[in-house]
C-alpha positions as CSV (number, residue, x, y, z in Angstrom):
1,M,24.3,22.5,-5.8
2,L,21.6,22.5,-8.1
3,V,18.2,22.5,-5.8
4,S,14.8,21.7,-7.4
5,V,11.2,22.7,-6.0
6,E,9.9,19.5,-7.7
7,N,12.5,17.0,-5.9
8,M,11.2,13.5,-6.0
9,I,11.0,11.1,-3.1
10,F,10.2,7.5,-4.6
11,N,9.1,4.8,-2.1
12,G,10.6,6.4,0.9
13,I,14.2,7.3,-1.0
14,D,14.9,10.9,-1.2
15,L,16.5,11.1,-4.8
16,S,18.5,14.5,-4.5
17,Q,19.8,13.3,-0.9
18,R,20.7,9.9,-2.7
19,F,22.3,11.2,-5.7
20,K,24.3,13.9,-3.8
21,S,28.2,14.4,-4.0
22,E,30.3,16.9,-4.2
23,K,29.8,17.4,-8.3
24,G,27.2,15.3,-8.6
25,Y,23.1,15.8,-8.4
26,F,20.2,14.3,-9.0
27,I,17.2,16.9,-9.8
28,V,13.9,16.9,-11.4
29,N,13.4,19.6,-14.1
30,D,9.7,19.3,-14.4
31,V,6.5,17.2,-13.6
32,R,3.8,16.5,-16.3
33,G,-0.1,14.6,-15.0
34,R,-0.8,15.9,-11.9
35,G,-3.3,18.3,-13.2
36,I,-7.0,17.8,-13.4
37,T,-8.2,14.2,-13.8
38,S,-10.4,13.5,-16.9
39,D,-13.3,11.5,-17.3
40,D,-13.8,8.8,-19.5
41,I,-17.5,8.7,-21.1
42,Q,-19.1,6.4,-23.0
43,L,-22.4,7.6,-25.1
44,L,-25.5,5.9,-26.0
45,K,-26.9,7.1,-28.9
46,M,-30.7,6.6,-29.7
47,P,-32.3,6.8,-33.1
48,G,-34.4,9.9,-33.9
49,M,-33.0,11.8,-30.3
50,P,-30.7,14.7,-30.3
51,G,-27.8,14.0,-28.4
52,A,-26.8,11.1,-26.4
53,F,-27.2,9.3,-23.0
54,V,-24.1,8.7,-20.7
55,S,-24.0,5.2,-20.5
56,E,-20.9,4.7,-18.2
57,E,-17.8,7.1,-17.2
58,S,-14.9,6.3,-15.2
59,I,-11.7,7.9,-14.5
60,P,-8.8,6.3,-16.2
61,E,-5.1,5.9,-14.7
62,R,-3.2,8.7,-14.2
63,I,0.4,8.9,-16.1
64,L,3.2,10.7,-14.9
65,E,5.7,12.4,-16.9
66,V,9.1,13.3,-14.9
67,D,11.9,15.2,-16.5
68,I,15.0,14.2,-14.6
69,S,19.2,15.2,-14.9
70,L,21.2,13.2,-13.0
71,K,25.3,14.5,-12.8
72,G,27.9,12.2,-12.0
73,E,31.5,13.2,-10.9
74,T,33.0,11.2,-13.8
75,F,31.9,8.8,-16.8
76,E,32.4,5.5,-14.8
77,D,30.5,7.5,-11.6
78,L,27.3,8.3,-13.8
79,R,27.0,4.6,-15.0
80,K,26.9,3.4,-11.5
81,K,24.8,6.2,-10.4
82,I,22.4,5.1,-13.9
83,E,22.7,1.6,-12.9
84,E,21.8,2.6,-8.9
85,L,18.4,5.0,-10.3
86,S,17.3,1.9,-11.8
87,S,17.4,-0.6,-8.9
88,I,15.4,2.1,-6.9
89,L,12.9,2.7,-9.6
90,H,12.0,-0.7,-11.0
91,S,10.7,-1.7,-7.3
92,G,7.0,-2.2,-8.4
93,I,3.5,0.3,-7.7
94,S,5.6,2.6,-4.9
95,P,4.5,5.8,-3.0
96,I,5.7,9.3,-4.9
97,I,5.8,12.6,-3.2
98,F,7.3,15.8,-4.9
99,A,8.8,18.4,-2.8
100,D,6.5,20.8,-3.7
101,E,3.1,18.6,-2.6
102,I,5.2,17.3,0.3
103,D,2.0,16.6,2.1
104,R,0.3,14.2,-1.1
105,E,1.4,10.6,-2.2
106,Y,0.8,9.4,-5.7
107,Y,1.0,5.4,-6.0
108,G,2.6,4.2,-9.3
109,K,5.3,2.3,-11.5
110,L,7.8,2.5,-13.5
111,G,6.9,2.5,-17.4
112,K,8.2,4.0,-20.5
113,V,11.6,5.9,-20.1
114,E,12.7,8.5,-22.6
115,D,16.7,9.2,-22.8
116,R,17.2,12.8,-23.8
117,N,21.0,13.6,-23.0
118,E,23.7,11.8,-22.0
119,K,27.1,13.6,-21.9
120,S,29.5,15.6,-20.2
121,C,28.8,13.2,-17.0
122,L,24.9,14.5,-17.4
123,Y,22.3,12.6,-18.0
124,Q,18.7,13.5,-18.7
125,A,15.7,11.4,-19.1
126,T,12.0,11.6,-19.0
127,L,10.2,8.8,-16.5
128,Y,6.4,7.7,-17.6
129,F,5.0,6.5,-14.0
130,T,1.7,4.7,-14.5
131,C,-0.9,5.4,-11.5
132,P,-3.6,2.6,-11.9
133,D,-5.3,4.5,-9.0
134,P,-5.5,8.3,-10.6
135,Y,-6.1,9.6,-6.8
136,K,-3.6,11.4,-4.5
137,Y,-3.6,10.6,-1.1
138,G,-2.8,12.7,1.7
139,A,-2.1,11.5,5.8
140,E,-3.5,8.5,6.9
141,K,-5.9,9.7,10.3
142,T,-6.3,7.4,13.2
143,A,-8.9,6.9,16.0
144,D,-9.2,4.7,18.8
145,T,-12.3,3.9,20.9
146,L,-13.2,1.5,23.9
147,N,-16.7,1.2,24.2
148,G,-17.6,4.3,22.6
149,M,-17.8,6.3,19.2
150,A,-15.1,8.0,17.1
151,T,-15.1,10.1,14.1
152,I,-13.0,11.0,11.8
153,I,-13.7,13.8,9.2
154,N,-12.5,13.2,5.7
155,N,-11.5,16.7,4.4
156,G,-10.9,15.1,1.0
157,T,-12.5,15.5,-2.5
158,V,-13.1,11.4,-2.7
159,E,-14.8,9.1,-0.7
160,T,-12.2,6.7,1.6
161,P,-13.5,3.3,2.7
162,P,-12.1,3.0,6.4
163,I,-10.0,0.6,8.2
164,F,-10.9,-1.2,11.0
165,T,-8.7,-3.1,13.6
166,L,-10.3,-4.7,16.3
167,N,-8.9,-5.8,19.2
168,V,-11.0,-8.2,21.3
169,I,-10.7,-7.9,24.8
170,K,-13.1,-10.5,26.4
171,P,-15.1,-13.6,24.8
172,T,-17.8,-13.0,22.1
173,T,-19.7,-15.1,19.4
174,Y,-19.8,-11.7,16.6
175,I,-18.7,-8.4,16.1
176,D,-20.9,-5.3,14.2
177,V,-19.6,-2.5,12.6
178,V,-22.3,-0.1,12.0
179,T,-22.6,2.9,10.4
180,D,-25.5,5.4,9.7
181,D,-27.2,2.9,6.8
182,A,-25.8,-0.3,7.1
183,Y,-23.5,-2.7,9.2
184,M,-21.4,-5.4,9.0
185,R,-21.4,-8.6,11.0
186,L,-18.3,-10.9,12.0
187,G,-19.8,-14.3,13.4
188,Q,-23.4,-15.0,14.7
189,I,-25.6,-14.7,18.0
190,P,-26.1,-17.5,19.4
191,S,-29.9,-18.7,19.9
192,A,-31.7,-19.1,23.3
193,D,-31.5,-22.9,22.6
194,N,-27.6,-22.8,22.2
195,S,-25.1,-22.2,24.9
196,T,-21.6,-20.9,23.9
197,F,-18.5,-22.5,24.6
198,D,-14.7,-21.9,24.4
199,P,-13.2,-24.2,21.3
200,V,-10.2,-24.0,22.7
201,T,-10.6,-25.4,26.6
202,T,-7.9,-26.9,27.8
203,I,-8.8,-30.6,28.8
204,L,-5.1,-31.8,29.7
205,N,-2.2,-30.3,30.7
206,D,0.3,-32.8,32.0
207,P,4.4,-31.5,31.9
208,L,4.7,-35.3,32.2
209,S,7.4,-34.7,34.9
210,S,6.5,-38.2,36.5
211,T,4.9,-41.4,35.3
212,V,2.7,-42.0,38.5
213,G,-0.3,-43.3,37.4
214,W,0.7,-44.4,33.9
215,A,0.5,-48.1,32.7
216,P,1.5,-50.2,30.2
217,T,-0.2,-49.5,26.4
218,T,-0.8,-51.7,23.4
219,F,-1.3,-48.7,21.2
220,P,1.4,-48.0,18.5
221,V,3.0,-44.7,19.0
222,D,2.8,-42.1,16.6
223,V,6.6,-41.4,16.1
224,G,9.2,-43.4,18.0
225,V,8.9,-46.7,20.2
226,I,7.7,-47.6,23.8
227,N,10.5,-47.5,26.2
228,S,9.4,-49.9,28.7
229,D,12.7,-49.2,31.3
230,G,10.7,-45.7,31.8
């Protein structure tokens, strides 16, 4: 059984385990595109001035090139394995993990495929995954707080916007999420002239277990008919 140090886990599926059999296997032969990200730099030249100004810069999308080998038990088994692998890989933008970088995730979508070889029950190809987001991600960090503060240290190389999940445990008209230099408010603070109210206050809760106190009506019924027999 061949084992690749660069085995790939795609959308939570360990491909080497998925296609492992007595004589069959899936291995990643090589991966390219995980190196240093490049910058797209737009320059603005001014007449009579040496050099140029940087007018705009951005990090382009990342392209992962993955060379794979897929071995079948027979030619018929290989065809079935290729069909299954194709259905797995055509699943939109998905998390991609490599065995030699198990604590990082890329998010990409399968684009071009170049077939390299298909003989002796062996299929080899280069898969091109386009990652619109060029960054790779580590494990998500969480912190719970109740009437207090929570601190999460970002050890990565890029700023990461936080995700807040709020559980409201008592009535309130507003919620503030505050940082050192900004805040975000949901709702509003009531003025001194206005009193707060519950918009879903129960006015009537009658299980209709008895008709005592009820009287005939001439108003139409929304659905059905009036039954005077009770």
